[in-house]
N, C-alpha and C positions, 0 to 999 in steps of 0.2 A: 574414568568416571562411570562409564557404562557398566563395568563389572560391579562397582559399588551399588549402583541402582538395582541391578539384577539380583545381587545377593540380598538386598533389603527386601525386595519383592518376594523372593523365594523363601526367605525366613518367615515373612508374614503368611504366605500361603501354607507353609509347613505348620505354623502355629494354628491356623484355622483348621487344617486337616486333623491335627492332633486333638483339638477341642471337640471337633465333630465326632471323632472316633471314640473318645473317652468322656462319657457324661460326667463322671465323678471329678475328673480333672477340670472340666468346664465349670462345675459348681465351685470347686476350691479356688480356681483362678478368679472367678467373679467375686467370691467372698472376700478374698484378699484385696482385690482391686476396689471393691465397694467401700472398704474401710478408708480409702484415700479420699472419698467424697467429702468427708468431714474436715479435711485440711485444704483450705483455699489455695495453698501453694502446690498441692499435688492432686487437685480435683480432676485435672485433665486425664490422669492415668486411669481413674475409675470409669470415666466416660468412654475413653478409647477402648478399654477392656470390654465394656458392655457392647460396643460397636463390633469388636472382634467376635464376641460370642454370637451376636446377631448375624454376622457373616457366616459363621459356622452352622447356625441352625436355620437355614432357609435363605439367607441373603437379605440385604437391607430392604429391597423392594417387597419381598414376601412378608418380612417382619413388619414393615410399615403398614401394609395392607391389613394384616392380622390385627395390628394394634389400632387401626382406624385413623392413621395419620398419613400425610403425604410422604413420599420417599424423600423429597427435598427437605421437608421439616425434620425427618429423622436424621438425615445427614448433618444438618445444622445442630440439632439437639445433642447428637453423640460426637460432636467435634471437640477439640481441645478447649474451645471457648463456650461450649454448650452449657445450658442451664435448664435441664428438663424439669417440668412440673411433676409433682407427685403422681398425677393422673397418667402422664406420659411414661414415667419410669415404671409404674405398675403395669401398664399396658404392654410395654416392651418386654418386661420380665415374663409376663404371662404368655406372650407370643413365642418366646423361646423355651417355654415349659418350666419356668422357675417362678419363685415368689419371694417377696420381701419378708424378712423375719427380724425379730428384735432379740438382742442378747444383752445381759447386764454389762454395763461399762464401768469406767472408773467414776466413782461417786465422790465428789468433793465434800468434805465435812462442812456442815453449816456453821 
């Protein structure tokens, strides 16, 4: 069991290191994950991806300070059951050097 835990930790650490080293990869990773925020069954994936990017770009403590929220609040907000406000989402994105943008989606015929 310890090997399984160690492998999971090292995978996460590798992911954080790759995102830190490759800004474009981090942007694409977060773009793909943010699409899941619209799906209540998959919302956790988007929040956990944002958390991983925050870890890659300064760590949760530094990102929380930059975003003007407590570290504990950021941990809760970017958990699988988190539900960030728009203000918090924008502040966290800004703290990691990214911003929210809008693209055309599927438009249902009226």
